[in-house]
N, C-alpha and C positions, 0 to 999 in steps of 0.2 A: 763211130769214130770219127765221121764228116760233119757231124754237129761238135763234135769236140773241137772238132781244130777248128770250126769256125768260132767260139767261143771264145777258147786260146787267142786267135788271131785279134775279135774284141776286144778283148781285155786289153792285150796284148798295143791299142791301139788307141784306150785309154791311156791311159799311163804313160804314153807320147806325149797326150796330150798333154794332161798335166805337167810332163816333166815339163812342155814344153811354156807352157802360162807360169808357169815359175821358176823362168828364164826370163822370160817376157816381165812381169811381173821386178823382178830384181831389177832387171834394167830398167823400169820405171824407176823405183826406189833411188836413188842415183843425185843429189845433187845438182842444176842445170847450171851448166856454166858461165862464168860471171860474165856480162858484157863488161866493159872495160871500156869499150866507145861511150856507152852511154853512163857509166860514172863520173869522164868526166865530161863528159857535155854537159848534167847536168851538175858539179859541181863547179861549173866553167858561170851557169845560169844564175847557182844563188851567188856569185862571187860580184857578179852583173847587179842583181836585185841588191845585194851591200851597198852596193862603188854609190850606187842609184838612191838610194837611200839619201846616204851621208853627201851625197851634192844636192837633195833635198832641202838636208839644212840648212844645208850651207844659203842654200838661196830661202830658207826660212819658212819653204812652204811643209808646214808640222804635220798637217792634217796627212800631205801624199809622201810624205817616211815614213808616216805611223802605219801605212795601208798596205806598202812595200816589205815593213819589218815582217807585218803578219802575215807573208810569205812566205819567210825563213823554214826551216825544217826544225828539229827538236837541236841536232847536235851543235847548228851552225847558231842561231841564239846564245849557246851557252858559253860563245868563245865570246872576251872579251871581249873584243869591236863592236861587235851587235849587240851586245847588251852598254855599254856605253852609249854606241847611236839611241839608243829606248832610254836612255835616260836621256840628252837631250831633247830627244824628243818630245820625251813628257815636262821635259818644264819648259818648253815650244809652246804647249800646249797648255797651259798656266793649268797644269795637275803638279804642283811641286812639293804636295809629303810623295805622291809617287818616287817624283823625279829624286827627291831623297837619297829614299832609299837604295835605289835603281843606281846613285852617286856613288855609297859607302860599299855597296856589294863589288869594286872595283877598283877599290879604293887602293888595296893592298898590292894591285898588277904594277908596277916600279915605268913600264912605259906608260900609263894613263894616272900617274898617280897625282900629278899636280893638277890636270883637268879635274878632276875625279874634287879632286877639292875645292879647281870654280865651278864648278857644277851646285857643290853643296851650300858654298859662300851666296850661288845668284839663288838658290831655291830656298836658302835660310832667308835672304831680302825682300824671297815672293813672299815669303809667310808670314814676316812684318818683324823677325828678329836681327834688326839692326848689329844685336851685339856676336851675337854669335855666324851674321854673315861675312861681319869684317875681321874673325880669329881666322875663319876659311880662308876668306879670302887671300890678309898677309902667308899667308902659310903658300897659296896658290904663287902670286908670285916673286915669294922669296926665292921659290923654286927654280921658277920659266919668266922670270920680267917681261918676255911676250906675249899672253895673256891680256892680250890690249881685255877682253872682256871682266878679267877680275882687273880691269882697272878701271874699269867702267863703276862697276859693284861697288868698289871701294869707294870709289868717288861719291856714291846714292847712301853709301850707309853712313857715310862720314857726315854727307845734308843732314838724316833724319836725325844723328846728335849734334847737329849745328856747329859740326867741327867747320868750319870753314877753310882752314886754312892745312888742316888733309885733305880734307877736297879737295881742292884747290892742285897744289903737290900731284893727288891721282889721278888728275884728269891729265896730265901737266904727261904722267908719264906715258896716261895711257893713248895719247898723242904720238908720243915718242915710237910707243910700242905698233900702231895703227896708226899714223900722219893721215892729217883727215881725217879722220873716224866720221860719220857724218850722229852715225851717236853716239861716241864721247862728247860733241860741239851739242848734240842736243842736251843731251844729261846735265853738261857742261853751262848752260844755258837759262836749266832750268832752277842748274847753284844759285847763279849770279837775281836772278827771280824771288828767291828764295831771301835773297838779302836785297829785295829791292834796288836791290841798280840795273832798274830798267835799261839805258841803254846800254851798256854794256853785253845782257838778256838779250837784248833784240840784232843785236852785233855773229851774239853767237850760233841762231837761228836763222842770223842770213846765209852763215858760212853754211849750215849742219846743213841748207835746204839750197844752196849750189853745188853743194858735193852732191848730193840726191834728191832732184827735184821731188821723190815719188812721198816723200817724209813729212806724212799729213801731220806728225803728232806735231814736228817740226813747226809746222805752217801754220799750227791753231795755236801753237807756245807765243810764235811771234806774233804775232794775233793782241794774249794781253799783252806781251810786253809794249805795245805802242800803246794800246787802249791805257795802261796804267802811265805813257805818257803825255796824255790827252791829244792821243793822236788819233783818234777813234776814226776819220774816216778810212784812213790807210792803215784800219784794221779792218777795218770791212772791205779793202780792193780786192777785186780776184773771185772774191765766191761765189760755188757750185751751187746752185739752189735748193739743192738737199742740207750744208751749211746752212744757211742763212740764216736761219730762227736760232738757231743755239750758241753760232758769233755772235747774232743779233743781242741773245737774253747774255752773254757774257763777259762783251761788253756795255751792254746798261751795268752788273753787278760791280765791274772798275768803274763805272762812271759814280755807280754811289759809294764806292768804298773812298772814292775819291773828293765826296763833298759834292757832287754834279750830279743833286737833285732833273733839274731839269731836261739834263743830257739822261739820265741815266731811265727815268718816266718813259723819254720818250724813241728810246731802244724796245723796254722791257715791249711795248707795246708796240713797237712792230714785229719783234719776234713772238708774241700771239697772235696777230694780222698773215703775216704771212706762212708762218707752220700749217705743212699740213690736215694737223690731228691739235688737237685741245695740250696746250703748252704748258704744261703740270710749273716747271723752273718760275718761264716766264710770271705766270699767274704767283708763283709764292715770293718773287724777288718783287713783283708789285706791293700786294701788305706788305713786305719786308718794307722798303721804299717808306707806307704809310705810315710806320712803325716810328722810322728812322726822323720821320719828320717832326714825333710826337716826345721824340730824347729818348726811346727806348731804340737797344740793343736786338737788331736780327741775329735771327736763329738758321737763315736759310744758306748757304753754302755753296759758291757757282757752280756749273756745270763746264767742268777745266778739264785741258785734255792732259792725262796720265802721261809721266814716265818712261818706257818702255822698260824691258828689262832685255839686257845686253845678248 
């Protein structure tokens, strides 16, 4: 009997232990309480990251903007705001094919529609499709006349089509939307340069530099405009050591096109002399100069500055 009671007590203990284990297991299977404070802090962090990426875009720090956007979670990246920021970033990183697709993806959102058309037009412009670019940019400025980048791009599209009257009007509208914009002034100067209006082009570039002394493109374009006027010495004033070889080459090329062969030869030779490495452009231009001297047309293009995408 004693053994039976002992067995009975052991069995009871086992049943109690099992029951307690089961209760403990049930308690552990309930979902953990949501930490609202942590979620709120995370949301604030994502918002701050997106805002910082947008600030980078405004400052043209495209690579940094791209890195910040890469840190956002999937839900945030699916918002129209973040997708638009990524489209602008890709455009700034010279990836117009990808940017175009991203802009098209946000076009349906009324809050972003005009800016999406602007982006689509600028992407088409970067791809060399001036006609399609003009169509999209026209839609953008019709919806929002304050989109100065669209006006700047529209001016460039008309320049590519040699519609000088339309491009001049677009740049004027752009300057109304963004008074004194150095990028628009630079583009305006390039338009005048293409029309062989060199003195006026130089004034536009000077105005751009006055607004933004760091705009190296405008400074390089100013040197070309001065060289076309035969103002070679002025074109070469204030060069940084790393700029000197290319600027000498560009000045020489303009001198060659102006028929000033002696000056052209001198500047090509100086470009090769000061270049840290073999200057292939200057060497090719020297050969082209020999062809000019024998009345043959050169097939070499100058290393001139490009107009940036707005």
